[in-house]
C-alpha positions as semicolon CSV with decimal commas, in nm:
position;residue;x (nm);y (nm);z (nm)
1;M;4,838;0,413;-0,452
2;S;4,661;0,649;-0,223
3;N;4,492;0,825;-0,467
4;L;4,402;0,480;-0,659
5;D;4,229;0,386;-0,308
6;N;4,073;0,698;-0,239
7;R;3,937;0,677;-0,618
8;G;3,832;0,306;-0,544
9;K;3,672;0,432;-0,228
10;T;3,494;0,733;-0,398
11;F;3,311;0,474;-0,623
12;E;3,221;0,247;-0,354
13;N;3,042;0,521;-0,155
14;K;2,882;0,650;-0,514
15;F;2,761;0,295;-0,575
16;A;2,606;0,263;-0,243
17;H;2,452;0,605;-0,244
18;D;2,315;0,525;-0,571
19;E;2,144;0,153;-0,444
20;K;2,010;0,347;-0,168
21;L;1,833;0,592;-0,377
22;D;1,711;0,309;-0,583
23;F;1,563;0,148;-0,293
24;A;1,365;0,444;-0,159
25;V;1,241;0,541;-0,529
26;E;1,090;0,135;-0,535
27;A;0,960;0,187;-0,168
28;R;0,807;0,505;-0,270
29;L;0,643;0,411;-0,633
30;S;0,505;0,083;-0,436
31;K;0,327;0,289;-0,173
32;L;0,202;0,500;-0,462
33;Y;0,114;0,264;-0,669
34;G;-0,073;0,068;-0,368
35;L;-0,259;0,368;-0,274
36;W;-0,395;0,415;-0,636
37;A;-0,484;0,059;-0,656
38;A;-0,675;0,082;-0,298
39;E;-0,866;0,398;-0,446
40;Q;-0,989;0,145;-0,722
41;L;-1,058;-0,149;-0,472
42;G;-1,278;0,136;-0,290
43;I;-1,074;0,098;0,039
44;G;-1,006;0,414;0,179
45;G;-0,862;0,569;0,520
46;A;-0,603;0,357;0,747
47;D;-0,709;0,060;0,549
48;A;-0,570;0,236;0,228
49;N;-0,228;0,284;0,382
50;T;-0,227;-0,090;0,485
51;Y;-0,344;-0,214;0,190
52;A;-0,055;0,033;0,057
53;G;0,196;-0,155;0,285
54;D;0,097;-0,478;0,140
55;V;0,182;-0,353;-0,210
56;V;0,555;-0,244;-0,056
57;T;0,577;-0,626;0,115
58;A;0,490;-0,750;-0,247
59;N;0,767;-0,584;-0,415
60;L;1,035;-0,742;-0,205
61;E;0,941;-1,093;-0,357
62;E;1,137;-1,029;-0,688
63;P;1,352;-0,734;-0,864
64;G;1,124;-0,537;-1,091
65;F;0,769;-0,494;-1,070
66;D;0,596;-0,779;-1,170
67;D;0,510;-0,907;-0,849
68;I;0,305;-0,575;-0,720
69;L;0,129;-0,606;-1,093
70;R;0,078;-0,944;-0,999
71;K;-0,107;-0,872;-0,629
72;V;-0,256;-0,608;-0,766
73;R;-0,403;-0,804;-1,071
74;A;-0,532;-1,061;-0,846
75;D;-0,688;-0,803;-0,617
76;F;-0,865;-0,644;-0,894
77;D;-0,959;-0,998;-1,032
78;E;-1,113;-1,084;-0,711
79;K;-1,363;-0,770;-0,687
80;G;-1,451;-0,797;-1,064
81;L;-1,299;-0,494;-1,168
82;D;-1,214;-0,431;-1,519
83;I;-0,884;-0,238;-1,521
84;S;-0,686;-0,333;-1,808
85;D;-0,311;-0,433;-1,793
86;H;-0,239;-0,093;-2,037
87;I;-0,365;0,125;-1,722
88;M;-0,198;-0,074;-1,447
89;N;0,131;-0,001;-1,647
90;A;0,046;0,325;-1,741
91;E;-0,032;0,407;-1,321
92;L;0,327;0,175;-1,261
93;E;0,476;0,468;-1,467
94;K;0,335;0,767;-1,337
95;C;0,428;0,656;-1,021
96;L;0,769;0,561;-1,116
97;R;0,802;0,945;-1,232
98;E;0,605;1,103;-0,932
99;A;0,871;0,870;-0,694
100;K;1,181;0,994;-0,812
101;E;1,068;1,323;-0,789
102;Q;0,950;1,294;-0,436
103;I;1,287;1,118;-0,317
104;N;1,493;1,332;-0,544
105;N;1,373;1,670;-0,385
């Protein structure tokens, strides 16, 4: 029974570790995406970091990235920026790759 307990504990630890990494990647992606969106909106310096923080917070609303896409889309529309959903999604994928690379290194 001891080997089974150890094996179960190992799986639990791996699951917890993977969940922590996934959360870190999502947070990093959200920040990178927020910084990109801030640049598109003409926001710079400390204000860009604040905006990126708002995007990170928006990502906590629901699983996945639809919440940050909605937030950024609304901000782009409010500013009258003509940035397609395709471009937004491509940038999101790019940020995801970059976030995974940063977290795993």
